[in-house]
N, C-alpha and C positions, 0 to 999 in steps of 0.2 A: 644818250649816254651821261650818266650822272658821274659827278667828278667829287672825290673824297677828300675832304680839307685835311690833310695830314698834319698840318700845324695844330688844328683844334684837336684832333686825337692825342696827339702828342701831349698838349697842354693838359687834356683831361688825365692823362695817363700818369702825368707828372704830380697833378694835384691828388690822385688816389693813394698815389706812393708816397707822397707827403704826408697824408691824413694816416695811411698805416704807421708809417714811421714816427710820427708823433704820438700815436697811441702806446706803440713799443716802448719809447722814450719817456713817457709819463709813468709807465710801471717801474716803482724803485725796487731795486735789488738790495736787499741787506743780509750780509753775511753773518752768521750765527755760529756762535763756540759754546759748547756746556763744560762747566768744571769738572763734571762727574765722568766717569767712565761710561761708554756708550752701552755698556751691558747692565749698568744701574737703572732699575726700574725709573727713577726719578728722571734721569735723561732719556729714556723711553717715552716716558709719559710727555715731557715738552715736545720731542719730535713728532709724536703721535696725536697729542690733543691741543698743539700751539701750531706748530711748523705746518703740517700737513692740512688741517683746516685754513690757515691762512693761504696758503698755495692754492688750494682748491676754489675759495671764495674770492680771493684777491685779484684775480687775473686782470692785467692792466690797470692794477693800483698798487700792489706791493707784491714782491715775491721774497720767499725768506731762504737763503741758501746756507745748508748746514756744512762747514768746513771742516768739524772736527772738536775733538775733546782735549784731553790731557796731553796729546801728543803735539798740539799746536802750541800750548802754552801751560806752564804749570799752573795748577790751581790758585796758589796762593798769589800770583802774579797776574792772574786773570782780569781783575778789575781794573788794575793799572794798564793793561794792555788794551782794554776798553777804552779807558779815558784817554789814552794816546791815538786812538781811531784805527787799532790795529785790526778791528772788525766792528760790528755795527751793533750786534745784541748779543748779551751774556746770559746764560741760565747758571746759576750758582748758588750755594748756601753762603748765607753773608758770613758764615763762620770763617770762611777762608780769607776774609778780610776784615774780620771783626775789629782790627786795630785802627781800621780806616773808618768804619760805621759801626762803631759799638753799640748804636741803637737797634741793630740786628737780633742783640740779646732780648730784647723787648718781644720781638715775635717769638722767641723760643718759649718764653713762658708766658706768652698772651692766651687768655682762655676766651678770645673773640675771633671772628674770623675775617676774611678781608671784605665779605659782604658788609659786616657791621663797621668795619673802618672805614669803607668807602663812604658811609653814610654820617657818621659821627665825627670826620675830620682827620681821623687817624692815619687814614693813608695819604691825604693832602699834606699833612704835617711830615710823615715819612719820605714823600716826594722831594719837598723842602730841603729835608737832612740829606737825603741822596745826592740832590744836585749840589748842596754846599761841599759836602765832605768826600763825595767819591765822584764827582763831575760825571755824574750821569743822570738819565731820567728814569725812575722807578715806574716801570710799566704794570707788573703783576707780581702778586704773591700766590706762586702755584704750589699745588700737592701740600697745602696747608694742613690736613690732619694726619701726615705721614708723622708718627712719633719716634722715639728712641729707645734702647736698650743698653743695659752693660752686658758684655759678652764676655766669658773667660776660657782659657784654656785649660785651667787647673780649678780645683773646687775651693770656692771662697772661704776664707776664715770669717766667722761671724763673731762679732764684739759682744761683750754684756748688754748692749743697748740693742741687741738683735739685729743689727745693720751689719753690712759687709765690712770687713776690715781689711782695707787695701794696704796698709803698712807694710813695706817690703814688696809690693806689685808695682810693676812698671806698665803703664797703659798708654796705648796709642791714644792720642785725643788732638781733637782740633779745639777751637774755641768754645763750641757746641759744650762739650764734655768737661773741660780742663777744670771749672770751678767746683763740680761736683765731684770729680775724682780726686782733687787735692783735698778738698773737705773730708773725705773717707780716708786720707792718709796716703794716697799713691803718688809715685814719681809719673810725671806725665812727659810724654816724647811726641815729637811732631814727625809724622811719616805720612806719604800719600796713602791712601786706600788701596790701591794696587800693589803696596809693599807689604802690608800687614800679614799677609799668609808666610812670606818669606821671613819677615820678623818674628813670628810665634815660632816657626819650626826652628830658628836659631837661637831662641831665648831670649831674643832683644827686648820683647814685651811678652807680658802675661795675658793680655786681654785688649779690649779696645771697646770704644763706644760706637754705636752705628744705628741706622734706621731699623725700624721694624720689618723692613723689606729690602731685598737685593743682597742680603748676607748669602743666599743661595746662588743668586745670578752671577755673583763674581767669585764665587768657590770658598767662601769664608766658614761655610757648614763644615769643610773638611778639616777645619782646625778650632772648632768650638766645639767646647763640651758642656758650658752651662751658660744659662741665660738667667738674668735677675729680673723678677718680676715685682712691680708693675712697670709698665712703660711710662716715659716721663716727657715733657716737651711735645713741641712741634715743630715741623722743620721749617726753617728761616728761608727756604729756596726761592729766589726772587728773580726775576726778568728785568733787566735793566737796557737801556739804550745809550749810545755814545751821544753827548750833548749835541754835538754840530751835527749829528745824523738826525736827531729828533728834530732840530731847529730847521733843517732843509726841507723836511716834508711838508705837504700842502694840507690843509684844514681837512679835506678829503681822505688822505691818508693817516692821518693821525687818529680821526673818528673811527677809521674802519679797525685799526689796531688796538684802540682802546675797546671796542666792543668785542674783539675778538678775545682780548685780555680776560674781560668779565667773564667770558663763555669758559675760557681754559681754567678758571679759579675754580670752577665746579666740576666740569669734565675730567680735570686731572686729579680731582680727590677719588671720584669714582674708579679712574684706570688703576690707580695703586692700591687701592684697597682689594680690588679683584686680583691684582697679584701679590698681595700680601695673603690672602685665603690661600691661593695656590701655594706660596713659598712654605706656609705653615705645615702643610701634610709632609713636603720634603724635610722639613726641619724635624719633624718627628721620626721619620725613617732615617734621619743620618744619626740619631741616638743624642741630640740635644736635650739635656734636662734642664727643666724651670727650678730656679731656686725661687719660690713664692714667699714674698714678705706680706704678712697680713696685718689687718686691724690696725692698732697704733703704730706698730712698726713700719708698716707700709706707709701711712700717714706723715711720719716722721722723715721717712726716705724721701717723699715727695717734696716734703717742706723744705727740707736741706736743699734738694735740687732747684728748686724754683727760688728759694729764698737766696741762694748762691748767684744765681742770674741777676735779680734785683739788686742785690748788693754790688754787683759787677757795673750795671748799666748806671746807678746811683753816682759809683764812683768816676766813671769814665765820661758821663753824658750831662750837659747842662739842660738837655731836654727831659730828663728823668719825670721830673714833675708834671710837666705837660703831656707825656707819652703815657705814663702807667695808668692814668684814670680812663684813657680810651683804649688801652690794650687789656686791661684786667679789671675784671669785676668782682670785688671779695664776696666770698659765699657761693659763687657760681661754680660747678663742676668744671674740671679740667676738660676741653673738647676731645683730647685724644685718650683720655681714660674712661670717656662716659660709658655707661652701661649698654653691651650691644655695638659699641663703636658707630653711632648714629651719624650719617651722613647729613652735611649741611645742606638740605635740598630746597630749601625755600627763596634761594637767590633768583 
């Protein structure tokens, strides 16, 4: 009769358990928040083209846990909450904390994309700026070809120069739209995107600035009657990481997240464009009418929009002269208004 050495079995079992436990312990769980409503397609894009792929490919390395959006922290306080370590990852338009990182203006008016910025040193410079000013690590610039429109509840007055005359208009605006709207004569009001419908119904605002997608997703098509064309800017929605969290990651974990970030910068553009095309059909059915500026008037409108942004950046940032040549090439068409809305698929 053979005797089994139970102490050896127990030791072996303990070793297996420890190995399994260490594998689990090596997986870093990162809590994430979106500054936009979860119904907004940009927030959906982040969850589906970054969070989901990371969790699928990162088992045993990194897991991202979505804890919520504006109900967790007000969007304008989200960057400060990230810096304090309230959570680990933040997906948010820099417009919500433009006072802290005015260089976010540069992304708005850029006619370059993240692929180019990662090659020409622009992204590395922005990472330095985010670390210094926001106390966070810039990981990705997502949904970069999403652009913006001016939306109105009442028919716009047109000035002698052919441009919308917003004198007497009250416009909901973040840092993204404020320079343009004020240049056209409007009074600007800061309110959350989730409050715009009520504000229009009560007459608190006459219109708003918003992306070219998600107007339908959050119900704004119900109170929107006019959309000014052409579209302008490109979104400055970025993904940032709490500095202590980033520093605590292993090289393997950082390399993995960096690789996923680069993929996200392309897949997110495609995801949002698909949603934009679907929403466009709904906007038509809702009766939203386009006020189309053409020729020299359209060029002047875009010149004011982009010119005001660069003026703001120059006024607010010592990095203006370094950043602008990396973000903007004179004579190159704006990525967000190119014919056919071509996607940057050469990444």
